[in-house]
FIVEX-376257 format. One record per residue (C-alpha): residue number from 1; x negated, y, z. Coordinates in Angstrom, 3 decimals, decimal comma. Example, Ala and Ser with C-alpha at 12.3 -4.5 7.8 and 13.67 -1.06 7.14 Angstrom:
2
(1 (-12,300 -4,500 7,800))
(2 (-13,670 -1,060 7,140))
# end
This chain:
348
(1 (-169,312 95,585 86,774))
(2 (-171,141 98,913 87,048))
(3 (-168,948 101,964 87,508))
(4 (-169,919 104,835 85,228))
(5 (-168,624 108,163 86,467))
(6 (-170,172 111,523 85,653))
(7 (-168,585 112,991 88,789))
(8 (-170,148 110,299 90,975))
(9 (-173,551 110,949 89,448))
(10 (-173,117 114,728 89,780))
(11 (-172,129 114,358 93,448))
(12 (-175,190 112,224 94,159))
(13 (-177,423 114,628 92,223))
(14 (-176,304 117,606 94,293))
(15 (-176,648 115,652 97,550))
(16 (-180,188 114,615 96,615))
(17 (-181,285 118,110 95,569))
(18 (-180,302 120,358 98,445))
(19 (-182,171 123,629 98,885))
(20 (-184,954 123,531 101,447))
(21 (-185,757 126,748 103,305))
(22 (-189,037 127,561 104,993))
(23 (-187,072 129,632 107,508))
(24 (-185,034 127,722 110,113))
(25 (-181,556 129,026 109,321))
(26 (-180,216 127,807 112,663))
(27 (-182,243 130,459 114,509))
(28 (-180,707 133,507 112,824))
(29 (-177,462 134,674 111,276))
(30 (-177,818 135,218 107,546))
(31 (-176,574 138,182 105,538))
(32 (-173,869 136,058 103,916))
(33 (-172,662 134,803 107,330))
(34 (-172,799 137,753 109,672))
(35 (-169,469 139,287 108,638))
(36 (-167,628 135,954 108,481))
(37 (-165,523 134,764 111,417))
(38 (-167,810 134,950 114,468))
(39 (-166,560 131,676 115,930))
(40 (-166,976 129,815 112,649))
(41 (-170,568 131,051 112,323))
(42 (-171,375 130,119 115,925))
(43 (-170,112 126,574 115,388))
(44 (-172,419 126,268 112,366))
(45 (-175,430 127,614 114,278))
(46 (-174,944 125,084 117,087))
(47 (-174,803 122,229 114,535))
(48 (-171,286 121,364 115,614))
(49 (-169,927 118,382 113,694))
(50 (-167,383 119,450 111,058))
(51 (-163,779 118,275 111,225))
(52 (-163,497 114,648 110,054))
(53 (-161,224 115,592 107,146))
(54 (-163,319 118,560 105,990))
(55 (-164,562 118,349 102,419))
(56 (-167,694 120,377 101,735))
(57 (-167,085 121,377 98,133))
(58 (-170,255 122,456 96,395))
(59 (-168,838 123,698 93,077))
(60 (-168,961 127,450 93,626))
(61 (-172,367 127,240 95,320))
(62 (-173,927 125,259 92,485))
(63 (-172,267 127,481 89,899))
(64 (-173,873 130,504 91,533))
(65 (-177,296 128,839 91,684))
(66 (-177,142 127,827 88,016))
(67 (-176,206 131,321 86,867))
(68 (-178,813 132,976 89,089))
(69 (-181,682 130,616 88,275))
(70 (-181,097 130,027 84,566))
(71 (-179,435 133,237 83,385))
(72 (-179,587 136,196 85,767))
(73 (-183,162 135,983 87,092))
(74 (-184,761 135,152 83,708))
(75 (-182,808 138,017 82,125))
(76 (-184,040 140,540 84,689))
(77 (-187,594 139,271 84,673))
(78 (-187,825 139,170 80,897))
(79 (-185,989 142,367 80,038))
(80 (-186,783 144,786 82,873))
(81 (-187,859 148,256 81,691))
(82 (-191,528 149,014 81,284))
(83 (-193,121 149,991 84,580))
(84 (-190,459 148,206 86,652))
(85 (-191,299 145,123 88,753))
(86 (-188,924 142,441 90,045))
(87 (-189,802 141,287 93,568))
(88 (-188,378 138,642 95,924))
(89 (-186,536 136,862 93,088))
(90 (-186,484 133,299 91,785))
(91 (-189,404 131,260 93,143))
(92 (-190,641 134,407 94,903))
(93 (-187,567 134,737 97,114))
(94 (-188,463 135,658 100,661))
(95 (-186,468 135,433 103,885))
(96 (-186,760 138,559 106,014))
(97 (-185,931 138,516 109,726))
(98 (-185,097 141,279 112,192))
(99 (-184,196 139,896 115,617))
(100 (-181,322 137,440 115,140))
(101 (-180,484 138,732 111,655))
(102 (-181,948 137,380 108,413))
(103 (-181,475 137,641 104,660))
(104 (-182,879 136,151 101,485))
(105 (-182,119 138,711 98,813))
(106 (-181,696 137,820 95,143))
(107 (-184,173 140,483 94,078))
(108 (-185,615 143,972 94,431))
(109 (-186,460 146,189 91,472))
(110 (-189,259 148,671 92,177))
(111 (-190,440 151,496 89,967))
(112 (-186,939 152,330 88,757))
(113 (-185,877 155,876 87,945))
(114 (-183,842 157,777 90,496))
(115 (-181,114 158,170 87,868))
(116 (-180,965 154,419 87,165))
(117 (-177,359 154,133 88,349))
(118 (-176,048 157,301 86,717))
(119 (-173,804 155,166 84,494))
(120 (-172,025 154,120 87,712))
(121 (-171,659 157,667 88,987))
(122 (-174,781 157,741 91,183))
(123 (-176,995 160,537 89,893))
(124 (-179,864 160,002 92,354))
(125 (-180,566 156,749 94,209))
(126 (-183,095 158,530 96,412))
(127 (-186,070 156,226 95,831))
(128 (-187,720 153,988 93,259))
(129 (-186,407 150,766 94,819))
(130 (-183,100 149,072 94,034))
(131 (-181,713 145,862 95,564))
(132 (-180,072 143,622 92,948))
(133 (-177,558 140,943 93,874))
(134 (-176,252 138,174 91,607))
(135 (-172,675 136,948 91,958))
(136 (-170,465 134,787 89,785))
(137 (-166,710 135,256 89,881))
(138 (-163,605 133,294 88,976))
(139 (-162,203 134,946 85,820))
(140 (-158,741 135,079 87,425))
(141 (-159,970 137,494 90,102))
(142 (-159,317 141,189 89,485))
(143 (-162,271 143,305 90,597))
(144 (-161,740 146,996 91,282))
(145 (-164,649 147,232 93,709))
(146 (-167,302 144,979 95,177))
(147 (-165,803 142,355 97,458))
(148 (-166,112 143,402 101,092))
(149 (-168,166 140,367 102,113))
(150 (-170,618 140,986 99,274))
(151 (-170,924 144,683 100,081))
(152 (-171,674 143,755 103,703))
(153 (-174,225 141,196 102,577))
(154 (-176,128 143,751 100,503))
(155 (-176,041 146,223 103,402))
(156 (-177,919 143,639 105,478))
(157 (-180,356 142,966 102,639))
(158 (-181,114 146,662 102,224))
(159 (-181,537 147,104 105,968))
(160 (-183,938 144,185 106,282))
(161 (-186,007 145,268 103,295))
(162 (-186,231 148,759 104,795))
(163 (-187,178 147,326 108,215))
(164 (-189,628 144,636 107,087))
(165 (-191,309 145,967 103,917))
(166 (-192,744 149,275 102,673))
(167 (-189,786 149,668 100,298))
(168 (-186,871 151,910 101,242))
(169 (-183,909 151,147 98,961))
(170 (-180,886 153,393 99,395))
(171 (-178,696 151,497 96,941))
(172 (-177,897 147,979 95,813))
(173 (-176,481 146,889 92,475))
(174 (-174,074 143,954 92,687))
(175 (-173,399 142,231 89,363))
(176 (-170,498 139,818 88,885))
(177 (-170,803 137,389 85,976))
(178 (-167,541 135,896 84,756))
(179 (-167,889 132,151 85,344))
(180 (-166,163 131,389 82,017))
(181 (-167,672 134,102 79,810))
(182 (-171,148 135,038 80,976))
(183 (-171,269 138,068 78,686))
(184 (-168,553 139,651 80,839))
(185 (-170,471 141,277 83,703))
(186 (-169,024 143,827 86,125))
(187 (-171,353 145,984 88,227))
(188 (-170,922 148,017 91,389))
(189 (-173,277 150,330 93,247))
(190 (-173,380 150,076 97,048))
(191 (-174,954 152,833 99,149))
(192 (-176,903 151,865 102,267))
(193 (-175,082 152,615 105,517))
(194 (-177,298 152,400 108,639))
(195 (-174,201 151,994 110,844))
(196 (-173,173 148,817 109,000))
(197 (-176,675 147,396 109,380))
(198 (-176,683 148,208 113,102))
(199 (-173,286 146,528 113,483))
(200 (-174,606 143,437 111,688))
(201 (-177,569 143,232 114,088))
(202 (-175,220 143,484 117,070))
(203 (-172,910 140,807 115,654))
(204 (-175,813 138,457 114,977))
(205 (-177,074 138,863 118,539))
(206 (-173,610 138,265 120,000))
(207 (-173,109 135,121 117,891))
(208 (-176,505 133,607 118,646))
(209 (-176,345 134,308 122,404))
(210 (-172,830 132,943 122,921))
(211 (-172,991 129,978 125,323))
(212 (-169,930 128,417 123,677))
(213 (-168,531 129,283 120,217))
(214 (-165,046 129,206 121,765))
(215 (-166,034 132,368 123,700))
(216 (-166,023 134,292 120,432))
(217 (-162,821 135,563 118,804))
(218 (-161,267 133,375 116,064))
(219 (-161,523 136,226 113,577))
(220 (-160,435 134,104 110,629))
(221 (-157,130 133,349 112,363))
(222 (-156,697 136,952 113,488))
(223 (-157,179 138,133 109,895))
(224 (-154,396 135,914 108,592))
(225 (-155,900 132,416 108,221))
(226 (-157,426 133,003 104,763))
(227 (-160,912 132,088 105,930))
(228 (-159,561 129,191 107,996))
(229 (-158,541 127,305 104,840))
(230 (-162,199 126,673 104,009))
(231 (-163,566 126,397 107,550))
(232 (-165,277 123,164 108,554))
(233 (-164,190 123,691 112,166))
(234 (-160,518 124,583 111,754))
(235 (-159,158 121,732 113,911))
(236 (-161,828 122,159 116,575))
(237 (-161,113 125,897 116,753))
(238 (-157,373 125,294 117,122))
(239 (-158,024 122,739 119,843))
(240 (-160,215 125,207 121,735))
(241 (-157,464 127,828 121,539))
(242 (-154,842 125,441 122,965))
(243 (-157,246 124,204 125,656))
(244 (-157,817 127,798 126,812))
(245 (-154,164 128,246 127,863))
(246 (-154,038 128,389 131,708))
(247 (-152,183 125,503 133,331))
(248 (-150,481 127,564 136,040))
(249 (-148,412 130,711 136,474))
(250 (-149,734 132,947 139,254))
(251 (-148,918 136,342 140,674))
(252 (-151,025 139,181 139,221))
(253 (-152,038 142,565 140,574))
(254 (-150,526 145,975 139,884))
(255 (-153,302 147,107 137,533))
(256 (-153,139 143,952 135,444))
(257 (-149,331 144,230 135,304))
(258 (-149,571 147,833 134,054))
(259 (-152,139 146,841 131,434))
(260 (-149,953 144,005 130,189))
(261 (-146,862 146,232 130,033))
(262 (-148,773 148,767 127,932))
(263 (-149,854 145,988 125,571))
(264 (-146,269 144,699 125,287))
(265 (-145,030 148,191 124,408))
(266 (-147,758 148,495 121,761))
(267 (-146,788 145,067 120,428))
(268 (-143,142 146,068 120,113))
(269 (-144,086 149,294 118,334))
(270 (-146,304 147,380 115,894))
(271 (-143,493 144,857 115,318))
(272 (-141,078 147,663 114,515))
(273 (-143,520 149,267 112,090))
(274 (-144,154 145,918 110,403))
(275 (-140,414 145,232 110,020))
(276 (-139,878 148,682 108,536))
(277 (-142,807 148,279 106,130))
(278 (-141,559 144,820 105,066))
(279 (-138,091 146,209 104,394))
(280 (-139,523 149,078 102,303))
(281 (-141,745 146,637 100,389))
(282 (-138,867 144,289 99,571))
(283 (-136,664 147,209 98,528))
(284 (-139,352 148,392 96,095))
(285 (-139,793 144,855 94,744))
(286 (-136,057 144,642 94,061))
(287 (-136,173 147,979 92,223))
(288 (-138,962 146,531 90,049))
(289 (-136,835 143,445 89,281))
(290 (-133,843 145,599 88,334))
(291 (-135,946 147,771 86,032))
(292 (-137,557 144,761 84,339))
(293 (-134,100 143,290 83,689))
(294 (-132,931 146,582 82,201))
(295 (-136,044 146,762 80,013))
(296 (-135,698 143,135 78,971))
(297 (-139,280 142,207 79,810))
(298 (-140,955 139,970 82,351))
(299 (-144,492 141,270 81,891))
(300 (-146,016 144,750 81,865))
(301 (-149,678 145,727 81,500))
(302 (-150,137 149,394 82,334))
(303 (-152,920 151,842 83,080))
(304 (-154,443 150,404 86,255))
(305 (-151,563 148,060 87,076))
(306 (-149,852 144,896 85,896))
(307 (-146,538 143,211 86,649))
(308 (-145,576 139,625 85,923))
(309 (-142,197 138,063 86,815))
(310 (-141,674 134,371 86,216))
(311 (-139,657 131,417 87,530))
(312 (-141,290 128,957 89,907))
(313 (-140,219 125,327 90,132))
(314 (-138,888 124,179 93,475))
(315 (-141,281 122,233 95,670))
(316 (-140,608 118,543 96,030))
(317 (-139,740 117,476 99,553))
(318 (-138,848 114,225 101,248))
(319 (-135,198 113,721 102,207))
(320 (-135,733 111,904 105,496))
(321 (-132,045 111,320 106,167))
(322 (-131,576 109,711 102,751))
(323 (-134,610 107,491 103,395))
(324 (-133,171 106,434 106,758))
(325 (-129,783 105,675 105,186))
(326 (-131,610 103,469 102,680))
(327 (-133,181 101,571 105,564))
(328 (-136,714 102,886 105,041))
(329 (-138,876 103,252 108,148))
(330 (-141,169 106,238 107,638))
(331 (-142,756 106,118 111,093))
(332 (-145,923 104,263 109,930))
(333 (-146,600 107,113 107,516))
(334 (-146,144 109,960 109,977))
(335 (-149,156 112,013 110,977))
(336 (-149,294 114,247 114,013))
(337 (-150,891 117,592 113,275))
(338 (-153,138 119,677 115,485))
(339 (-151,619 121,005 118,710))
(340 (-150,711 124,652 118,401))
(341 (-149,808 127,533 120,673))
(342 (-146,972 130,028 120,801))
(343 (-147,073 133,420 122,483))
(344 (-143,657 134,980 123,125))
(345 (-143,573 138,704 123,902))
(346 (-140,338 140,608 124,619))
(347 (-139,547 144,021 126,026))
(348 (-136,510 144,023 128,321))
# end
């Protein structure tokens, strides 16, 4: 019997048609990577094996490629204003390198008018060159400005184009195509900031010259674990953190003791501020609930804001005691998670 599955065939198709780059991407940090977690990027650059249970989902990547190659790039190339050229796009994409930093931009429009972004509030873009960046976006995402990682990516692209070509773009135009309705496109202008480009170069150098990725800060974890959910090295990173805990307790000097005490006092102050902010936030949320009850509505769409209040079903959980009373042995199905660490700080 031959199994017929469109998903199986799609998975094999993507695996067999990976992009091939003329530039060795292991030798530099790309524009889309440089502002990600430094440790995560360093693991990737050293070809560290991903966690055994990591699933490399290709959906968003392929979605972006399809929209760029079959919609965005043909639209720009076919409908650009007279006298305007589209460079470094489609089959003409080019990887630019400056030290340990690299970027392959989606495109550069040259010959544009200096007022070409006036509809976005930019009256003069300062030159005849404009970086254009294609993004697709989940329709459930609310966009009030360009996403920070995309703004950083275009900063690197502008900097590299300025450093490696005769063109001197001062602005980039990021366009977000709704992944469900391609006629819904949101655009943002991003002004070049030399300080951001310089910071990206420094970060790339630090990442590439690290002897061990574990030397670099786990920035994804420090920022609240959002990035960690999709990281291929989450378990390895956690293991490195636990392994770095010293085995012994030793006496420390006066200077180190004073430094630690100052940090503990700062920690307590931050804790107090966080508790106060949480209390204020919850108090405001309760006021919103009370007002919605009085108004008899669970949903409000206002000018620049929205509120939705709805019930959520309880999560199913396993009653271990009931299972034990029924004579069920759950031990064969238990799984031990990654080791973790706990840092306790108190001010006496």
